[in-house]
N, C-alpha and C positions, 0 to 999 in steps of 0.2 A: 780923673783917675783917682786910685785910693792910696792913701798913704801907706807907709810900711807897716804901722800900727795895725791898720784895719784888713790889711791881707793876711789869709790864712793859706796854709800849705794844701795843695789838693789830696794828702795823703792823710790830713788828719781828720780823726773823727768827728764827726757832726757833736755839737755842744750839749743837744739833747737823746744820742743816742747811748747804750749800753755798752760798758768795755767789754773786749772781746772774754774776757775771763769768765763774766759774769753770763755772755751767752753761751758759752761751752759749759756751763755747771746748771743751767737752767733747771733741767730735770732734776740733779740733785738738790736743788734749792727748793722745787715743788715739792718732793718727797719730804724736807725738811719742814716746808708749812704744814702739810696734812697731818705729820706725828703731832706737832705743834698743837693744832687744832684739836685732835683728837684726844691730847693729854689734857688741856685747857677743859675743854667739854668735860670728860674724866672729873677733872677735880670740883669743876662745878658744880656738877651731878649730887657729887658726895659733900659739898659744904654748907649744906644746909643744917643738918644735924647730925651728930654721929651716931651710930646705927649701935645695937647692943649685938654683943657678938655672944655667940654660943660655943661651948666645948669647953675643953680643958687650958689651962694658962699655963705658961713656963717662965721661970723667971732667967734673965739671960743676963750677962755685961756687955754694954757696947759702949765702945770707946768714941767721944764726941768733943770738937774743937770747943773750948771753955767758953768763949764767947758765944758762940750759935746755940750751945745748951742754956746760959743764962737766960737769952734772950726769948727763946723758946719757951721756956719752962714761963718767964713775965707772959708771953702773949697766950699761953693755954689757960694760964688762970683766968684771963680776962674774957677769954671766948670759951666758956665753959661746954655750951652746949655743942660746939664742933669737936671741942679736944677729950671733953672729960674732967679737966680741969689738972690733971696729973702727967707727966712725962710717960708712965707705962701705957695710959690710955691714949694718949696723943700717938705714941708710936707705933700702936696696934691699928689706930685709924688709919695713919699714913702708910704701913704697909700695906693694907686692905685695899687702899686705893690703887698702890704699885703694881700689886698681882691681878689686878683688874675689877676690882670690887665684885667679888662673888657672892653671889646670893645664898650658898649654902652655909655659910658661916655666920650669918647674920639671922637674929630673932625675928625680925620682921622686913624682908628686903623692899617691901614697898609700900611704907608707912604713907598714910593720909595725908595731905598737902595741906 
């Protein structure tokens, strides 16, 4: 005979089964995982070296959290090949990745590896 500690309620979920809310959100979670994988691969593809962009530039003011800005500037200086070494070129590169890395705005869209 089991002690009271060892007895489980018949309605209690098994210890290894997923919670009901998770089961109900399986499709949404799968979509989120696919989105994350596509985002991660896009970032990885563009992470090797910052491309040279063609066309005119425009000066703009962007408000950014001070701590984030300071850390980004420090990192951009350490990773010159990726970022160009300054905030303007870093922002240009990040925005290019954000819009899907279109080939029509870069000098050589497929540089040799």
